[in-house]
TIZA-938260 format. One record per residue (C-alpha): residue number from 1; residue in one letter; chain; x, y, z. Coordinates in steps of 0.25 Angstrom, whole numbers, plus 5000, padded with zeros to 4 digits. Layout:
+-----+---+---+------+------+------+
:   k : r : c :    u :    v :    w :
+-----+---+---+------+------+------+
: NUM : a : A :    X :    Y :    Z :
...
+-----+---+---+------+------+------+
END
This chain:
+-----+---+---+------+------+------+
:   k : r : c :    u :    v :    w :
+-----+---+---+------+------+------+
:   1 : m : A : 4991 : 5008 : 4965 :
:   2 : t : A : 4996 : 5021 : 4966 :
:   3 : i : A : 5000 : 5035 : 4964 :
:   4 : h : A : 5015 : 5031 : 4965 :
:   5 : k : A : 5022 : 5042 : 4974 :
:   6 : r : A : 5037 : 5042 : 4974 :
:   7 : i : A : 5040 : 5041 : 4989 :
:   8 : n : A : 5053 : 5047 : 4995 :
:   9 : a : A : 5065 : 5038 : 4996 :
:  10 : l : A : 5063 : 5033 : 5010 :
:  11 : s : A : 5049 : 5029 : 5008 :
:  12 : a : A : 5052 : 5023 : 4994 :
:  13 : a : A : 5062 : 5014 : 5000 :
:  14 : a : A : 5053 : 5010 : 5012 :
:  15 : a : A : 5042 : 5004 : 5003 :
:  16 : a : A : 5034 : 5004 : 4990 :
:  17 : i : A : 5029 : 5016 : 4982 :
:  18 : l : A : 5018 : 5024 : 4990 :
:  19 : l : A : 5005 : 5022 : 4983 :
:  20 : l : A : 4997 : 5035 : 4982 :
:  21 : a : A : 4983 : 5039 : 4977 :
:  22 : g : A : 4972 : 5048 : 4981 :
:  23 : c : A : 4959 : 5046 : 4988 :
:  24 : g : A : 4949 : 5052 : 4998 :
:  25 : s : A : 4935 : 5050 : 5003 :
:  26 : q : A : 4924 : 5042 : 4996 :
:  27 : p : A : 4911 : 5049 : 4992 :
:  28 : s : A : 4902 : 5037 : 4995 :
:  29 : a : A : 4906 : 5034 : 5009 :
:  30 : s : A : 4903 : 5042 : 5022 :
:  31 : e : A : 4914 : 5052 : 5026 :
:  32 : p : A : 4926 : 5044 : 5031 :
:  33 : v : A : 4929 : 5044 : 5046 :
:  34 : v : A : 4940 : 5040 : 5055 :
:  35 : v : A : 4936 : 5027 : 5061 :
:  36 : a : A : 4940 : 5022 : 5074 :
:  37 : p : A : 4928 : 5016 : 5082 :
:  38 : g : A : 4932 : 5013 : 5096 :
:  39 : g : A : 4945 : 5020 : 5094 :
:  40 : a : A : 4957 : 5014 : 5087 :
:  41 : q : A : 4970 : 5010 : 5093 :
:  42 : q : A : 4983 : 5017 : 5088 :
:  43 : t : A : 4996 : 5010 : 5091 :
:  44 : n : A : 5011 : 5013 : 5087 :
:  45 : t : A : 5022 : 5004 : 5087 :
:  46 : d : A : 5032 : 5015 : 5089 :
:  47 : t : A : 5028 : 5021 : 5102 :
:  48 : s : A : 5038 : 5032 : 5101 :
:  49 : a : A : 5030 : 5038 : 5089 :
:  50 : a : A : 5020 : 5048 : 5089 :
:  51 : k : A : 5005 : 5044 : 5090 :
:  52 : p : A : 5000 : 5043 : 5076 :
:  53 : d : A : 4989 : 5054 : 5073 :
:  54 : i : A : 4977 : 5045 : 5070 :
:  55 : t : A : 4964 : 5052 : 5069 :
:  56 : v : A : 4952 : 5043 : 5075 :
:  57 : t : A : 4938 : 5048 : 5075 :
:  58 : e : A : 4925 : 5041 : 5080 :
:  59 : n : A : 4918 : 5035 : 5069 :
:  60 : t : A : 4903 : 5039 : 5068 :
:  61 : n : A : 4900 : 5032 : 5055 :
:  62 : q : A : 4892 : 5019 : 5059 :
:  63 : s : A : 4895 : 5011 : 5046 :
:  64 : v : A : 4910 : 5014 : 5048 :
:  65 : y : A : 4909 : 5011 : 5063 :
:  66 : a : A : 4903 : 4998 : 5060 :
:  67 : d : A : 4913 : 4994 : 5050 :
:  68 : l : A : 4927 : 4999 : 5054 :
:  69 : k : A : 4935 : 5000 : 5067 :
:  70 : l : A : 4949 : 5006 : 5068 :
:  71 : e : A : 4956 : 4997 : 5078 :
:  72 : d : A : 4970 : 5002 : 5078 :
:  73 : i : A : 4981 : 5010 : 5071 :
:  74 : q : A : 4995 : 5005 : 5073 :
:  75 : k : A : 5007 : 5012 : 5069 :
:  76 : v : A : 5020 : 5006 : 5065 :
:  77 : n : A : 5031 : 5017 : 5064 :
:  78 : g : A : 5043 : 5016 : 5055 :
:  79 : v : A : 5038 : 5006 : 5045 :
:  80 : r : A : 5030 : 5005 : 5032 :
:  81 : g : A : 5021 : 4993 : 5032 :
:  82 : q : A : 5022 : 4984 : 5020 :
:  83 : d : A : 5012 : 4973 : 5022 :
:  84 : w : A : 5005 : 4963 : 5032 :
:  85 : l : A : 5013 : 4951 : 5036 :
:  86 : g : A : 5002 : 4947 : 5046 :
:  87 : e : A : 4991 : 4954 : 5053 :
:  88 : n : A : 5001 : 4959 : 5064 :
:  89 : e : A : 5013 : 4959 : 5056 :
:  90 : i : A : 5017 : 4969 : 5045 :
:  91 : l : A : 5028 : 4970 : 5035 :
:  92 : v : A : 5035 : 4984 : 5036 :
:  93 : d : A : 5046 : 4992 : 5029 :
:  94 : r : A : 5054 : 5000 : 5039 :
:  95 : q : A : 5068 : 5007 : 5039 :
:  96 : d : A : 5080 : 5000 : 5045 :
:  97 : d : A : 5086 : 5011 : 5054 :
:  98 : s : A : 5098 : 5003 : 5056 :
:  99 : g : A : 5101 : 5002 : 5041 :
: 100 : d : A : 5111 : 5011 : 5034 :
: 101 : p : A : 5105 : 5023 : 5025 :
: 102 : q : A : 5104 : 5019 : 5011 :
: 103 : a : A : 5105 : 5029 : 4999 :
: 104 : f : A : 5091 : 5031 : 4993 :
: 105 : g : A : 5086 : 5041 : 4983 :
: 106 : d : A : 5092 : 5054 : 4987 :
: 107 : g : A : 5094 : 5050 : 5001 :
: 108 : q : A : 5096 : 5039 : 5011 :
: 109 : m : A : 5087 : 5029 : 5019 :
: 110 : l : A : 5088 : 5018 : 5029 :
: 111 : p : A : 5085 : 5004 : 5023 :
: 112 : h : A : 5071 : 4998 : 5025 :
: 113 : g : A : 5067 : 4984 : 5027 :
: 114 : l : A : 5054 : 4975 : 5028 :
: 115 : y : A : 5050 : 4970 : 5042 :
: 116 : a : A : 5039 : 4962 : 5048 :
: 117 : h : A : 5033 : 4971 : 5059 :
: 118 : e : A : 5024 : 4965 : 5070 :
: 119 : l : A : 5012 : 4975 : 5073 :
: 120 : e : A : 5011 : 4970 : 5087 :
: 121 : g : A : 5025 : 4972 : 5094 :
: 122 : g : A : 5031 : 4979 : 5082 :
: 123 : g : A : 5042 : 4967 : 5080 :
: 124 : e : A : 5049 : 4967 : 5066 :
: 125 : k : A : 5057 : 4957 : 5058 :
: 126 : a : A : 5064 : 4960 : 5045 :
: 127 : i : A : 5059 : 4955 : 5032 :
: 128 : v : A : 5068 : 4962 : 5023 :
: 129 : a : A : 5079 : 4971 : 5028 :
: 130 : d : A : 5093 : 4975 : 5027 :
: 131 : a : A : 5102 : 4987 : 5029 :
: 132 : d : A : 5104 : 4992 : 5015 :
: 133 : k : A : 5091 : 4990 : 5007 :
: 134 : n : A : 5077 : 4995 : 5007 :
: 135 : w : A : 5066 : 4985 : 5007 :
: 136 : s : A : 5051 : 4988 : 5006 :
: 137 : g : A : 5039 : 4986 : 4996 :
: 138 : a : A : 5035 : 4974 : 5003 :
: 139 : k : A : 5022 : 4966 : 4998 :
: 140 : l : A : 5018 : 4953 : 5004 :
: 141 : s : A : 5012 : 4942 : 4995 :
: 142 : p : A : 4997 : 4939 : 4998 :
: 143 : d : A : 5000 : 4927 : 5006 :
: 144 : k : A : 5011 : 4935 : 5014 :
: 145 : k : A : 5022 : 4924 : 5011 :
: 146 : h : A : 5030 : 4933 : 5001 :
: 147 : l : A : 5035 : 4947 : 5002 :
: 148 : f : A : 5038 : 4956 : 4990 :
: 149 : y : A : 5048 : 4967 : 4994 :
: 150 : q : A : 5058 : 4977 : 4988 :
: 151 : e : A : 5072 : 4983 : 4990 :
: 152 : i : A : 5067 : 4997 : 4988 :
: 153 : f : A : 5074 : 5008 : 4980 :
: 154 : e : A : 5065 : 5020 : 4977 :
: 155 : m : A : 5054 : 5016 : 4968 :
: 156 : t : A : 5059 : 5003 : 4965 :
: 157 : g : A : 5064 : 4990 : 4972 :
: 158 : i : A : 5070 : 4976 : 4970 :
: 159 : g : A : 5059 : 4966 : 4973 :
: 160 : y : A : 5059 : 4953 : 4982 :
: 161 : i : A : 5049 : 4943 : 4986 :
: 162 : m : A : 5052 : 4936 : 4999 :
: 163 : d : A : 5046 : 4923 : 5005 :
: 164 : l : A : 5043 : 4927 : 5019 :
: 165 : k : A : 5044 : 4913 : 5024 :
: 166 : t : A : 5058 : 4911 : 5020 :
: 167 : g : A : 5062 : 4925 : 5019 :
: 168 : k : A : 5069 : 4923 : 5005 :
: 169 : s : A : 5067 : 4934 : 4994 :
: 170 : v : A : 5067 : 4933 : 4979 :
: 171 : q : A : 5071 : 4945 : 4971 :
: 172 : i : A : 5061 : 4949 : 4960 :
: 173 : a : A : 5062 : 4956 : 4947 :
: 174 : k : A : 5076 : 4951 : 4945 :
: 175 : g : A : 5081 : 4962 : 4955 :
: 176 : r : A : 5076 : 4973 : 4946 :
: 177 : e : A : 5070 : 4985 : 4953 :
: 178 : i : A : 5054 : 4985 : 4953 :
: 179 : l : A : 5044 : 4995 : 4957 :
: 180 : i : A : 5040 : 4996 : 4972 :
: 181 : d : A : 5026 : 4990 : 4969 :
: 182 : g : A : 5020 : 4976 : 4966 :
: 183 : a : A : 5010 : 4967 : 4970 :
: 184 : w : A : 5008 : 4952 : 4973 :
: 185 : l : A : 4999 : 4945 : 4963 :
: 186 : d : A : 4998 : 4933 : 4972 :
: 187 : n : A : 5006 : 4926 : 4982 :
: 188 : e : A : 5017 : 4922 : 4972 :
: 189 : h : A : 5018 : 4933 : 4962 :
: 190 : f : A : 5021 : 4948 : 4963 :
: 191 : v : A : 5019 : 4959 : 4953 :
: 192 : y : A : 5029 : 4971 : 4951 :
: 193 : g : A : 5033 : 4982 : 4942 :
: 194 : n : A : 5046 : 4988 : 4938 :
: 195 : i : A : 5051 : 5002 : 4934 :
: 196 : e : A : 5052 : 4998 : 4919 :
: 197 : g : A : 5037 : 4995 : 4918 :
: 198 : g : A : 5036 : 4980 : 4920 :
: 199 : l : A : 5026 : 4972 : 4928 :
: 200 : f : A : 5031 : 4959 : 4933 :
: 201 : e : A : 5026 : 4947 : 4941 :
: 202 : t : A : 5036 : 4939 : 4950 :
: 203 : d : A : 5034 : 4926 : 4958 :
: 204 : l : A : 5040 : 4923 : 4971 :
: 205 : q : A : 5053 : 4918 : 4965 :
: 206 : g : A : 5055 : 4931 : 4957 :
: 207 : n : A : 5051 : 4925 : 4944 :
: 208 : e : A : 5045 : 4937 : 4936 :
: 209 : t : A : 5036 : 4939 : 4925 :
: 210 : q : A : 5033 : 4952 : 4918 :
: 211 : l : A : 5018 : 4955 : 4917 :
: 212 : l : A : 5018 : 4968 : 4909 :
: 213 : d : A : 5027 : 4978 : 4903 :
: 214 : l : A : 5020 : 4991 : 4907 :
: 215 : t : A : 5028 : 5000 : 4898 :
: 216 : q : A : 5020 : 4996 : 4887 :
: 217 : d : A : 5008 : 5004 : 4890 :
: 218 : a : A : 5004 : 4997 : 4903 :
: 219 : g : A : 5006 : 5007 : 4913 :
: 220 : q : A : 5022 : 5009 : 4912 :
: 221 : r : A : 5024 : 5004 : 4926 :
: 222 : a : A : 5016 : 4997 : 4936 :
: 223 : n : A : 5012 : 5005 : 4949 :
: 224 : g : A : 5004 : 5001 : 4960 :
: 225 : i : A : 5004 : 4986 : 4957 :
: 226 : q : A : 4992 : 4978 : 4963 :
: 227 : a : A : 4987 : 4964 : 4960 :
: 228 : a : A : 4974 : 4956 : 4962 :
: 229 : g : A : 4973 : 4942 : 4957 :
: 230 : d : A : 4980 : 4942 : 4943 :
: 231 : i : A : 4978 : 4957 : 4941 :
: 232 : v : A : 4990 : 4967 : 4943 :
: 233 : y : A : 4985 : 4981 : 4944 :
: 234 : y : A : 4995 : 4993 : 4942 :
: 235 : t : A : 4994 : 5008 : 4938 :
: 236 : g : A : 5003 : 5013 : 4927 :
: 237 : l : A : 5015 : 5023 : 4928 :
: 238 : n : A : 5006 : 5035 : 4927 :
: 239 : e : A : 4996 : 5028 : 4937 :
: 240 : q : A : 4984 : 5032 : 4928 :
: 241 : e : A : 4979 : 5018 : 4924 :
: 242 : l : A : 4977 : 5005 : 4931 :
: 243 : f : A : 4982 : 4992 : 4925 :
: 244 : a : A : 4978 : 4978 : 4928 :
: 245 : y : A : 4986 : 4967 : 4923 :
: 246 : h : A : 4980 : 4952 : 4923 :
: 247 : t : A : 4992 : 4943 : 4925 :
: 248 : s : A : 4983 : 4931 : 4921 :
: 249 : t : A : 4978 : 4936 : 4908 :
: 250 : k : A : 4990 : 4947 : 4906 :
: 251 : k : A : 4979 : 4957 : 4903 :
: 252 : l : A : 4982 : 4972 : 4906 :
: 253 : e : A : 4971 : 4981 : 4909 :
: 254 : r : A : 4972 : 4996 : 4911 :
: 255 : f : A : 4961 : 5006 : 4915 :
: 256 : g : A : 4958 : 5019 : 4923 :
: 257 : s : A : 4964 : 5033 : 4922 :
: 258 : g : A : 4970 : 5040 : 4934 :
: 259 : i : A : 4972 : 5027 : 4942 :
: 260 : q : A : 4982 : 5028 : 4953 :
: 261 : w : A : 4981 : 5014 : 4958 :
: 262 : a : A : 4972 : 5002 : 4960 :
: 263 : i : A : 4971 : 4991 : 4971 :
: 264 : p : A : 4963 : 4978 : 4968 :
: 265 : s : A : 4954 : 4973 : 4979 :
: 266 : p : A : 4959 : 4960 : 4986 :
: 267 : d : A : 4949 : 4952 : 4978 :
: 268 : g : A : 4953 : 4959 : 4965 :
: 269 : s : A : 4939 : 4964 : 4962 :
: 270 : q : A : 4940 : 4979 : 4962 :
: 271 : l : A : 4951 : 4990 : 4963 :
: 272 : a : A : 4953 : 5001 : 4973 :
: 273 : l : A : 4958 : 5012 : 4963 :
: 274 : v : A : 4963 : 5026 : 4965 :
: 275 : k : A : 4961 : 5035 : 4953 :
: 276 : r : A : 4964 : 5050 : 4951 :
: 277 : t : A : 4951 : 5057 : 4949 :
: 278 : a : A : 4956 : 5071 : 4949 :
: 279 : q : A : 4969 : 5079 : 4950 :
: 280 : t : A : 4970 : 5078 : 4965 :
: 281 : e : A : 4960 : 5067 : 4967 :
: 282 : m : A : 4961 : 5052 : 4968 :
: 283 : t : A : 4949 : 5042 : 4970 :
: 284 : l : A : 4950 : 5029 : 4976 :
: 285 : m : A : 4939 : 5020 : 4970 :
: 286 : l : A : 4935 : 5005 : 4969 :
: 287 : t : A : 4935 : 5000 : 4955 :
: 288 : d : A : 4932 : 4987 : 4947 :
: 289 : l : A : 4944 : 4980 : 4941 :
: 290 : a : A : 4942 : 4989 : 4928 :
: 291 : g : A : 4944 : 5002 : 4936 :
: 292 : n : A : 4929 : 5005 : 4936 :
: 293 : e : A : 4925 : 5013 : 4949 :
: 294 : k : A : 4916 : 5006 : 4959 :
: 295 : k : A : 4917 : 5015 : 4971 :
: 296 : t : A : 4925 : 5027 : 4975 :
: 297 : l : A : 4931 : 5027 : 4988 :
: 298 : a : A : 4938 : 5040 : 4990 :
: 299 : s : A : 4945 : 5052 : 4983 :
: 300 : g : A : 4955 : 5062 : 4987 :
: 301 : t : A : 4969 : 5066 : 4985 :
: 302 : q : A : 4977 : 5053 : 4989 :
: 303 : v : A : 4974 : 5039 : 4993 :
: 304 : f : A : 4985 : 5030 : 4998 :
: 305 : g : A : 4987 : 5015 : 5001 :
: 306 : t : A : 4974 : 5010 : 4997 :
: 307 : s : A : 4972 : 4995 : 5001 :
: 308 : w : A : 4961 : 4985 : 5001 :
: 309 : s : A : 4958 : 4977 : 5013 :
: 310 : p : A : 4960 : 4962 : 5011 :
: 311 : d : A : 4945 : 4959 : 5010 :
: 312 : g : A : 4943 : 4970 : 5000 :
: 313 : k : A : 4933 : 4977 : 5008 :
: 314 : r : A : 4940 : 4989 : 5012 :
: 315 : l : A : 4951 : 4999 : 5007 :
: 316 : a : A : 4961 : 5007 : 5015 :
: 317 : y : A : 4967 : 5019 : 5010 :
: 318 : t : A : 4972 : 5033 : 5014 :
: 319 : v : A : 4967 : 5047 : 5009 :
: 320 : t : A : 4973 : 5060 : 5008 :
: 321 : s : A : 4966 : 5072 : 5001 :
: 322 : a : A : 4968 : 5087 : 4997 :
: 323 : d : A : 4957 : 5092 : 5007 :
: 324 : d : A : 4958 : 5095 : 5022 :
: 325 : g : A : 4963 : 5081 : 5025 :
: 326 : s : A : 4950 : 5077 : 5032 :
: 327 : k : A : 4948 : 5064 : 5024 :
: 328 : d : A : 4963 : 5060 : 5024 :
: 329 : g : A : 4966 : 5047 : 5030 :
: 330 : f : A : 4967 : 5032 : 5030 :
: 331 : y : A : 4953 : 5025 : 5026 :
: 332 : i : A : 4947 : 5012 : 5024 :
: 333 : s : A : 4936 : 5011 : 5014 :
: 334 : d : A : 4925 : 5000 : 5012 :
: 335 : a : A : 4926 : 4995 : 4998 :
: 336 : a : A : 4911 : 4991 : 4997 :
: 337 : t : A : 4905 : 5004 : 5002 :
: 338 : g : A : 4917 : 5014 : 5000 :
: 339 : e : A : 4915 : 5019 : 5015 :
: 340 : a : A : 4928 : 5025 : 5020 :
: 341 : f : A : 4934 : 5024 : 5034 :
: 342 : m : A : 4945 : 5034 : 5038 :
: 343 : i : A : 4954 : 5027 : 5048 :
: 344 : s : A : 4965 : 5037 : 5050 :
: 345 : s : A : 4968 : 5051 : 5045 :
: 346 : d : A : 4983 : 5049 : 5049 :
: 347 : l : A : 4985 : 5039 : 5038 :
: 348 : a : A : 4980 : 5048 : 5026 :
: 349 : d : A : 4994 : 5048 : 5020 :
: 350 : a : A : 4998 : 5034 : 5022 :
: 351 : g : A : 5003 : 5030 : 5008 :
: 352 : d : A : 5006 : 5015 : 5007 :
: 353 : a : A : 4997 : 5005 : 5002 :
: 354 : m : A : 4990 : 5000 : 5015 :
: 355 : k : A : 4990 : 4985 : 5019 :
: 356 : w : A : 4978 : 4978 : 5025 :
: 357 : s : A : 4981 : 4966 : 5034 :
: 358 : e : A : 4975 : 4952 : 5030 :
: 359 : s : A : 4964 : 4954 : 5041 :
: 360 : g : A : 4960 : 4967 : 5035 :
: 361 : t : A : 4960 : 4974 : 5048 :
: 362 : k : A : 4974 : 4980 : 5048 :
: 363 : i : A : 4979 : 4990 : 5038 :
: 364 : m : A : 4994 : 4995 : 5036 :
: 365 : v : A : 4995 : 5009 : 5033 :
: 366 : n : A : 5009 : 5016 : 5030 :
: 367 : k : A : 5012 : 5031 : 5032 :
: 368 : s : A : 5025 : 5038 : 5029 :
: 369 : e : A : 5030 : 5051 : 5036 :
: 370 : r : A : 5042 : 5060 : 5034 :
: 371 : e : A : 5049 : 5064 : 5046 :
: 372 : n : A : 5063 : 5071 : 5047 :
: 373 : g : A : 5065 : 5069 : 5033 :
: 374 : q : A : 5063 : 5053 : 5034 :
: 375 : m : A : 5051 : 5045 : 5029 :
: 376 : g : A : 5045 : 5037 : 5040 :
: 377 : f : A : 5033 : 5026 : 5039 :
: 378 : q : A : 5023 : 5022 : 5049 :
: 379 : t : A : 5013 : 5010 : 5047 :
: 380 : s : A : 4999 : 5010 : 5053 :
: 381 : i : A : 4992 : 4997 : 5055 :
: 382 : i : A : 4977 : 5001 : 5055 :
: 383 : t : A : 4968 : 4990 : 5062 :
: 384 : v : A : 4953 : 4990 : 5058 :
: 385 : s : A : 4941 : 4981 : 5061 :
: 386 : w : A : 4928 : 4980 : 5053 :
+-----+---+---+------+------+------+
END
């Protein structure tokens, strides 16, 4: 799903590879507007932090006004959101300021751990944390009973699966380093790739099966792994082709040119796909399962973090462009009409894959900023109603 961008040592240890591609405004919809009918509330769990610069403009587009309301933008400073544990609890990666600096790359960094963070009150409890390791790359199983996570190095890590009820973890891949990527096939099986070009499936006990040897003209390495039903999608090492591997029939399909990443809809019936359409232009489109274009949503220089809503009716993403920046921002698009709603211009450079809550009314958006030579993170929880 990505133009993989090598992040600096601190951010790489903090979480998975940033997934980058390009996008802008769509030709078939009305000009995007920043939407906040009635005015959105903005809150920040760190009261000492500066008020975030969120642009909110009165919405005059009646179709947008009738469908969308921005209710709240809540900021959680110093954390990088990983997933939703519940409607009011998120799984976050944050730095342990009490830990000892660790050698990493060309420098040092404090250890990172995984915590359950309550959105109301800000209380936290440790899920995985210790004083001399960096934990991140967390992905919850669909039923939220198991957690995939990694001890992070730079672009690789050692993978584990935890039973959240018992707190017990099983090491996967026999302790070998794997790519900071992967996806749940179902509640009991996880798919991942390694540096050597293998694509593997593991169960909850760590029993693994190799699905493909990608070095034999199957993409060389699996990037941006996504899964829908029995199909595993990934882009190859050069990110120009999209591959679809059917675990039930063991059939491998390849299609497209200039494809950066693809995300299947929740029901598996279509793909949100980013394709390079010019040297400095990426296009976000909806396609059928063979990559045939159905609708163009946007085009521009970059698109970040595209994610489907749980019901498959909407897509969230951020846009940056090479023009005057007037169209840069965080958007939600209607998958049926292609109409785009700009939510916030402040979040245009949010890079991680976004996460929708189960209700489809909250969206987790991560943003990184460098200050005094250190990389810091902030998670925004966007609440909307329809």
